[in-house]
C-alpha positions in Angstrom: 101.2 293.3 131.8 98.9 296.2 131.2 97.0 297.4 134.2 95.0 300.5 135.3 94.1 302.1 138.5 90.6 302.9 139.6 90.0 305.4 142.4 86.9 306.0 144.5 86.9 309.2 146.4 84.1 308.7 149.0 82.7 310.5 151.9 84.8 308.8 154.6 88.0 308.2 152.6 89.6 307.3 149.3 90.2 303.9 147.9 92.5 302.8 145.0 92.5 299.5 143.2 94.8 298.0 140.5 92.9 296.1 137.9 93.7 293.9 134.8 91.4 293.8 131.8 89.6 290.7 133.0 88.2 292.7 136.0 90.5 291.2 138.6 91.7 293.4 141.4 95.4 292.8 141.9 95.7 295.0 144.9 93.8 297.7 146.7 94.3 300.2 149.6 92.4 303.0 151.3 93.1 306.2 153.2 90.6 308.0 155.4 90.1 311.8 155.8 88.1 313.9 158.2 84.7 315.6 157.9 84.0 318.6 160.0 80.3 318.9 161.0 78.7 322.0 162.5 75.2 323.4 163.3 72.8 323.9 160.4 73.5 320.5 158.9 76.9 321.8 157.6 79.7 319.4 156.6 83.1 320.4 155.2 86.4 318.7 154.2 89.9 319.8 153.4 90.7 319.2 149.7 94.4 318.9 150.5 93.5 315.8 152.5 92.0 314.2 149.4 95.2 314.8 147.5 97.3 313.4 150.3 95.0 310.3 150.6 95.3 309.7 146.8 99.1 309.5 147.0 99.0 307.2 150.0 96.3 304.9 148.7 97.8 304.6 145.1 101.2 303.8 146.4 99.9 301.1 148.9 97.7 299.6 146.1 100.7 299.4 143.8 102.7 297.6 146.5 99.9 295.2 147.2 99.5 294.4 143.5 103.3 294.0 143.0 103.4 295.8 139.7 105.8 298.4 138.5 104.9 302.0 137.7 105.6 301.5 134.0 102.9 298.8 133.9 100.1 301.3 134.8 98.7 302.7 131.5 95.8 304.8 132.9 94.0 306.0 136.0 90.4 307.1 136.4 88.6 308.5 139.4 85.1 308.7 140.7 84.2 311.1 143.6 81.4 312.3 145.7 79.0 314.8 144.2 78.1 317.6 144.7 81.1 318.5 146.9 81.9 322.1 145.9 85.4 323.5 145.9 86.5 327.1 145.5 90.1 327.6 144.1 92.3 330.6 143.5 94.2 331.2 140.3 96.9 328.8 141.3 94.5 326.0 142.0 94.7 326.3 145.8 91.5 326.0 147.9 90.4 329.3 149.3 88.0 327.7 151.8 87.1 324.2 152.9 85.1 322.2 150.5 81.3 322.2 151.1 80.5 318.4 151.2 77.7 317.0 149.2 75.5 316.3 152.3 75.8 320.0 153.4 72.4 321.6 153.2 73.1 325.1 154.4 71.9 326.5 151.1 68.2 325.9 151.7 67.2 329.5 151.1 69.3 329.6 148.0 67.7 326.4 146.7 64.3 328.0 147.1 65.5 331.1 145.2 66.7 328.8 142.4 63.3 327.2 142.2 61.5 330.5 142.2 63.1 331.4 138.9 60.9 328.9 137.1 63.6 328.5 134.5 63.4 325.7 132.0 66.6 324.1 133.3 64.5 323.0 136.4 62.8 320.3 134.3 65.1 317.8 136.0 63.8 318.8 139.4 60.5 316.9 139.7 59.3 317.8 136.2 59.9 321.5 136.9 57.8 321.4 140.1 60.8 321.1 142.4 61.9 321.3 145.0 65.6 322.1 144.2 68.0 320.4 146.6 70.3 322.5 148.7 73.0 319.9 147.9 73.4 321.1 144.3 76.0 323.3 142.7 74.1 326.5 142.0 72.5 326.8 145.5 75.9 326.3 147.1 77.7 328.7 144.8 74.9 331.2 145.4 75.3 330.7 149.2 79.1 331.5 148.8 78.4 334.6 146.8 75.8 335.9 149.4 77.5 334.9 152.6 81.2 334.9 151.7 81.5 337.5 148.9 85.3 337.9 149.4 85.8 334.1 148.9 83.5 334.2 145.8 85.5 337.1 144.3 88.8 335.4 145.1 87.7 332.1 143.5 89.0 331.8 140.0 87.4 328.3 139.8 84.4 326.9 141.4 84.1 323.2 140.7 83.9 319.8 142.4 86.1 317.2 144.1 86.4 315.4 140.8 87.6 318.5 139.0 90.0 319.5 141.7 91.7 316.1 141.5 92.0 316.1 137.7 93.4 319.6 137.8 96.1 318.4 140.2 96.7 315.3 138.2 97.0 316.9 134.7 97.0 320.7 135.0 93.8 320.8 132.9 90.7 322.7 134.1 88.0 320.3 133.0 84.6 319.1 134.2 82.9 315.7 134.0 79.6 315.4 132.1 78.3 313.3 134.9 78.7 315.9 137.5 77.5 318.9 135.5 74.4 317.0 134.2 73.4 315.6 137.7 74.1 318.6 139.9 74.8 321.8 137.8 71.7 322.0 135.7 73.7 321.3 132.6 72.1 319.5 129.7 73.9 318.0 126.6 70.6 318.5 124.8 70.6 322.3 125.4 72.5 324.6 123.0 75.7 325.5 124.8 74.8 323.1 127.6 74.9 325.6 130.4 71.8 327.0 132.2 72.6 330.6 131.3 69.0 331.7 131.7 68.9 330.3 135.3 72.2 332.1 136.2 70.9 335.4 134.7 67.7 335.1 136.7 69.8 334.8 139.9 72.2 337.6 138.9 74.9 335.0 139.0 76.1 335.1 135.4 79.7 335.4 136.6 79.6 331.8 137.9 79.7 330.5 134.4 83.2 332.0 134.0 84.3 330.3 137.2 83.2 326.8 136.0 85.5 324.6 133.9 85.0 325.4 130.2 85.8 321.9 128.9 83.3 319.2 129.7 84.3 315.6 129.0 82.2 312.5 129.2 83.4 309.4 131.1 86.0 307.5 129.3 87.6 310.4 127.4 91.3 311.1 127.8 92.2 314.2 129.9 96.0 313.9 129.5 99.1 312.4 131.0 100.1 312.9 134.6 102.2 316.0 135.3 105.7 315.5 136.7 104.6 316.6 140.1 101.5 314.3 140.1 103.5 311.3 138.9 106.0 311.8 141.7 103.1 312.2 144.3 101.5 308.9 143.1 104.7 306.9 142.4 103.7 306.4 138.8 105.1 307.1 135.4 104.4 310.4 133.6 103.2 308.3 130.6 100.2 307.2 132.7 97.0 308.7 131.1 94.3 310.3 133.2 90.8 309.3 132.0 87.7 311.2 132.8 85.6 309.6 135.5 82.8 311.3 137.4 80.1 311.0 140.0 80.7 308.0 142.2 77.2 306.6 141.9 77.1 306.9 138.1 80.5 305.3 137.7 79.3 302.7 140.2 76.4 301.9 137.9 78.9 301.1 135.2 80.8 298.8 137.6 77.5 297.1 138.4 76.8 296.5 134.7 73.7 298.7 134.8 73.5 300.6 131.5 70.5 299.2 129.6 66.9 300.5 129.7 64.8 299.0 132.5 67.8 298.3 134.7 67.8 299.6 138.3 70.9 300.3 140.4 71.1 300.9 144.1 74.4 302.5 145.1 75.0 302.3 148.8 77.5 303.9 151.2 77.1 306.9 153.4 74.0 307.6 151.3 71.8 305.6 149.0 71.2 306.4 145.4 68.6 304.8 143.2 69.1 305.1 139.4 66.8 303.8 136.7 68.0 303.6 133.1 65.4 304.6 130.5 65.4 305.1 126.8 63.1 308.2 126.8 64.0 311.5 128.4 60.3 312.4 128.7 59.9 310.2 131.8 59.8 312.3 134.9 57.8 312.8 138.1 57.5 315.2 141.0 59.6 313.8 143.8 62.3 312.4 141.4 65.2 313.9 139.5 65.9 313.6 135.9 65.7 312.2 133.4 69.3 313.2 132.5 70.5 312.7 128.9 73.6 310.7 128.0 73.8 309.0 131.4 75.2 306.6 132.5 76.4 306.1 128.9 75.7 308.0 125.6 72.2 307.5 124.2 70.6 306.6 127.5 68.6 308.7 130.1 68.8 308.3 133.8 66.0 308.7 136.4 67.3 309.4 140.0 66.2 309.1 143.6 68.3 309.3 146.6 68.6 309.2 150.4 71.0 311.6 152.1 71.7 309.5 155.3 72.0 305.7 155.2 75.3 304.2 156.0 76.1 307.4 157.8 73.3 306.5 160.3 75.1 303.3 161.1 78.3 305.2 161.5 76.5 307.5 163.9 75.4 304.5 165.9 78.9 303.3 165.9 80.1 306.6 167.4 77.4 306.4 170.1 78.3 302.8 170.9 82.0 303.4 171.1 84.2 300.3 171.8 81.1 298.2 172.6 79.9 298.5 169.0 80.7 295.3 167.1 79.3 295.2 163.6 79.5 291.4 163.2 77.8 290.7 166.5 75.1 293.4 165.9 74.3 291.9 162.5 73.8 288.5 164.1 71.7 289.8 167.0 69.6 292.0 164.7 68.9 289.2 162.3 67.3 287.2 165.1 64.7 290.0 165.7 61.4 290.1 163.9 60.5 292.7 161.3 59.4 295.9 163.1 61.9 295.5 166.0 59.2 295.2 168.6 57.4 298.4 167.6 60.5 300.5 166.9 60.4 302.6 163.7 63.0 305.0 162.2 62.7 308.0 159.9 65.9 308.1 158.0 66.1 311.9 157.4 69.1 312.5 159.7 70.6 315.0 157.2 67.4 316.1 155.5 65.6 314.3 152.7 66.8 314.2 149.1 63.8 312.4 147.5 60.9 312.1 147.3 60.4 315.2 149.5 63.6 317.1 148.9 63.3 318.7 152.3 66.7 319.9 153.8 65.0 320.7 157.1 63.5 317.3 157.8 65.2 315.4 160.5 65.6 311.7 161.6 63.6 310.1 164.4 63.3 306.9 166.4 59.7 306.3 167.2 58.3 303.8 169.7 61.3 303.4 172.0 60.8 301.5 175.2 63.2 300.5 178.0 63.3 297.0 176.5 65.0 298.1 173.3 68.7 297.7 173.0 71.4 298.4 170.5 70.4 295.5 168.2 66.9 297.0 168.0 68.3 300.4 167.2 70.6 298.9 164.6 68.0 296.8 162.8 65.4 299.6 163.0 67.8 302.0 161.4 68.3 299.5 158.5 64.6 299.0 158.2 64.0 302.7 158.1 66.6 303.2 155.4 65.1 300.3 153.3 61.6 301.8 153.8 63.0 305.1 152.4 64.3 303.2 149.4 60.9 301.7 148.8 59.2 305.1 148.9 61.5 306.2 146.0 61.0 303.0 144.0 57.2 303.5 144.4 57.6 307.0 143.0 59.6 305.6 140.1 56.9 303.1 139.3 54.3 305.9 139.3 56.5 307.7 136.7 56.4 304.6 134.5 59.7 303.0 135.3 59.3 299.2 135.7 62.3 297.8 137.6 62.3 294.0 137.9 65.3 293.7 140.2 67.7 295.8 142.2 71.4 295.5 141.3 73.2 296.7 144.4 76.8 297.8 145.2 78.6 299.5 148.0 78.7 299.0 151.8 75.2 297.5 152.2 76.2 294.7 149.7 78.5 293.3 152.4 75.7 292.7 154.9 73.4 289.7 154.4 70.9 291.3 156.7 70.8 294.6 154.8 70.4 292.8 151.5 67.5 290.6 152.7 65.6 293.6 154.3 66.0 295.5 151.0 64.5 292.6 149.1 61.7 292.0 151.6 60.7 295.7 151.9 60.8 296.4 148.1 59.4 293.0 147.1 62.0 292.7 144.4 65.0 290.4 144.0 68.4 291.9 144.9 71.4 291.1 142.8 75.0 291.5 143.9 77.6 291.3 141.1 80.7 289.2 141.8 82.8 292.4 142.3 80.8 294.3 144.9 83.2 297.3 144.8 81.3 298.8 141.9 82.8 302.3 141.8 86.3 301.0 141.6 85.4 298.5 138.8 83.5 301.2 136.9 86.5 303.5 137.1 88.8 300.7 135.9 86.4 300.1 132.9 86.6 303.8 132.0 90.4 303.7 132.2 90.7 300.7 129.9 88.1 302.3 127.5 90.0 305.5 127.4 93.2 303.9 126.3 91.4 301.8 123.7 91.5 298.4 125.3 87.7 298.4 125.0 85.9 300.0 122.0 83.0 301.2 124.3 81.9 301.3 127.9 79.4 298.6 127.1 82.2 296.3 125.8 84.1 297.0 129.0 81.1 296.0 131.1 80.7 292.7 129.2 84.4 292.0 129.8 84.8 293.0 133.4 81.4 292.6 135.2 80.4 289.1 136.3 77.2 287.9 137.9 77.2 287.1 141.6 74.5 286.4 144.2 70.7 286.8 144.0 68.5 287.3 147.1 64.8 286.7 146.7 62.1 288.5 148.8 60.4 286.3 151.4 56.6 286.4 151.1 55.8 286.3 154.8 58.3 289.1 155.7 57.1 291.1 152.7 53.6 291.0 154.0 54.8 292.2 157.5 56.8 295.0 156.0 53.8 296.1 153.9 52.0 296.9 157.1 55.0 298.6 158.7 55.5 300.7 155.6 52.1 302.2 156.0 53.2 303.6 159.4 56.6 304.7 158.0 55.0 306.9 155.3 53.0 308.7 158.0 56.1 309.7 159.9 57.3 312.5 157.6 54.1 314.5 157.4 53.5 314.0 161.2 57.0 315.2 162.1 56.8 318.1 159.6 53.6 319.3 161.3 55.4 319.0 164.7 58.3 321.0 163.3 56.1 323.8 162.0 54.1 323.9 165.3 57.3 324.0 167.4 58.7 326.9 165.4 55.4 328.9 165.5 
């Protein structure tokens, strides 16, 4: 039996799943790792913990699947983006990885925007802002604040590239990562934003980036002897290029045709619209990116920095009394609006439509009558309102999404799914396999070894329809009124922030 392994390197931990060509998961396992937070909205991880987690999760998944190492033909990974890693000449990290949600590079992001370079077209049609989450602002921050680290770094790359280097010994980048977060364009001669780097006096960064850029589904090479031993696999196992978790998740959701809309949920939310014309763009959105999620398509992007991570924050506050199943039940019994409680979901800044790393979250309208179920539901409602604000901006740009195909953590909650449908006024579709990033990685693995002639053929073979949740008219009308108050929160709190700092 020929099987492949899909790997999803997420924010909280790493998951691995063993799949057959029909899309059935034969066995899966996960392994968590730590995130270290500090003042200034900083967040870091230890890359060695990713590598350790990969070995543990793959071995456990293989045991659960009951297949031999010789049966595994390929492995493909998706990972968080843009999680920046600096490596020495031997491929060892020279500092902790700067996690995607880290927004310390706000001043550097402003400097990038100030260049006015043509590569900034993907940032709100050239009007910006540029996100502090992206590669060039983070690399510029390292060069300015940690010059010794920057000089020592032979390679500056991402989580994805670190893992493929460890697996194969090859220094390669994924087209998904560089297109989404590095200002690379497959439509530009040479691809790289050399003009932007020159304007920043950062031309040396191009030498530190991986020189070979491969699209998802391409073969990188077989496992090294050391990697095969670490994973408990055969050296004949091929490593297939994966990429950004959300883009690979789109493939796992079956979203690759123009007009389709994907909502990838987890610690953050990402909204991706597939379009046929790269000219579609809008201030407050990112893209359109060429050749994503598959060749010949363009992708329009919105995103929320803090979503599932807000629920995890509530979990930490609640401690042992926080029971997710009970909270879902109690929160579902509440009416929309949670008795006047409203949440702004900017706990780690705003990605779109404002791209403001300094914005912060807020609970507004608290009374002594509110309890944890109110906080829980209000947080979900605030997150869903944030999604609606992005979908509204996409509609203004000319993207006409008729339904939301959703995957990730929120797909496991009936309450969250229904509130997304009610606030957006659109049907929500959950494919049969809700673990979209793992399915997408498995599709790429099978495509890379020739089982499928194309990614689209793999989608047809491995992605099956599931549930459909319709918006409820009465609740939609209530949320329309609540939404008007939600959109007033950001400008009001921004004004408060500027007044307080004066």
